[in-house]
C-alpha positions, 0 to 999 in steps of 0.5 A: 332882740327886743326893739323897745323897752318900757318902764311900766312902774316906778315906786319909792320908799322914803324912811320915817317922817320928813326932817326940816333944816332946823331938826337935822342935827337932832338926827345926825348929832353935834360933832364935838358937841358943837353946832356946825358953822358950815350948815347955814352956808350950805343950806342957804345955797342948796335950796333943800327944805326937808329930807328923810333919814333912816335914823331915829331922832335923838339917838342916831340909831338906824331904824332901817338898813339900805337893803330894807328900804330898797326891798320896801320900794320894790314891794310897792311895784306889785299889782294885779299884772306883776308879782315879785315871783315873776321877776327875772332880773334884779339890779341894784345900785347904791353908793354905800351898801350895808356891808362890804360883802355880800353885795347889796343886791343879794341882801335885797334879794334876801329881804324879799325872799326871792330865789333863782333870779339873776342879780347884779350890784352896781357900785359907784355914787350917783351913777350906780342907780343908772348903771343898774337900770342900764343892765336891766335895759340891756338884759331885756333888749337882748331877749334874755328876759322879759322883765326886771327891776332896777333900783337906786338907794341911799342911807347916807345918814349912817356915814354922816352921824356925829358918832363917826367923827368923835375921834377926829373931833378931839383934834377940832382945834386943828381943823378950825385952824384950817377952815377949808379942810373943816368945811370939806369935812362938814359940807356933805353932812348938809347935802345928802339924805336917804331914800330908795326907788325901784323901776319895773322894766318890761318888753311890753308897755302897760295896756291900761295906763301910761308907760315910759319907753326908753329911747336911749341911755348914755353913760360917760366917764372922764376918770381918765382925765380927772382926779378924785373929787368925792370919796369915802374909805380913803385919804387924798395924799399928794392928789392920790387916794390911799385906801383905808386898808393902808391905815391902822384901826386907830388912824381910820377913826382919827381921820374919819376915813369911812366918812364922806368927803368932797373937794368942793373947789374941784367940784365947782370948777369942773362939774359943769364942764365934765358932766354937761358940756363935754358929754352933751356935745358928744351925745348931740353928735350921736343922737338927735335932740331938739329942744322943742321936742323935749317936754320935761327936763329932769336934772339930778343936781345936788344943790340949787347952787348949780341950777343956773350953771347947768343951764349955761352949760347946756346952752354952751353944749347946744341944747337950751331947755327953758326953766319952765320945762324943768322938773325936780323935787330936790327941796322936798326930798333932798339929794338922795344920790343914786336914788334921786332920778328914781324919786324925781321920775316917780313923782312925775310918773304918778302926777297925772301930768304926762301925755302920750307922745311927750319926751322926758330928758334926764340928767344924772351927774356924778362927782366921784371922778366926774361921770355923767348920764343922760336918758331920753324917755317917751310917754306911750 
């Protein structure tokens, strides 16, 4: 049994050049040939100024696959002390892999040309990256291996392209007659972006630079209490999700079932209660967390809109962390789902700001059916 596990490096791969707010529809396309009515409203609230897409401007063509951007992030972990051939475990999380089968991690392994390693693919949405990380953490902690790599990656833009909504856009008049439905269909097109992050975990810290010791990782799901909120590959019928396999090919396209949708009202009413207040109260009953001992708070929130609500929720739960301790790169990197916490941590890890003994608290919510993760790290 290994008592301590360390994150010894974090790397990211952000595809292509940054995309400004004004350029977004030049990459994603115009649904029904019309400019989005929701775009300005959503961007004004979420605070994102730029993001990255795997898409080619003007063509909606993918220049990278999910497996490729993940492999590119992993390759950057190589240094004089670590080579990919010494990797024992590869665990990858993503919301939407490139295909249904084989699984995402096997495709990443294929891109890297690695053999005879243990693999795990973590499904889910934002928490898939954390589930992948916790698997490697457990594998090393159990003593089964000495090192492993965990990743989070997204190519959300592939599901957000206008070409995916062509059939549905033929019924655009019906959608415009129902503004709530139209907004929910369009909302996530201006919220999600692409990127990949990779972490190297080992049973010993770096000898020549800082490492992040994992104190603990807590993941909690409330799917037993809460309905589906963010979804793809299904339709919500009488509050129940009906999977895409129950529809004809024509219906799948007409309803854009392979796109991504969000129940915005359900999200706004429950995200803080079920990803902050309830779980944090439970964690505080199990773990010792003192505000003054936390030097950095890294929240993965999807929108600046939730910043003050998150603060109030933490205050209610009994852990008030002032804004001057918060660290995020959401405005510059966008909301990359399962990759977000990797991308936020990577920037802080390589910022030359960290000092030995400092504590970092990470928060990662997921609105799929309301789940959350908190992770405490110590700089060593």
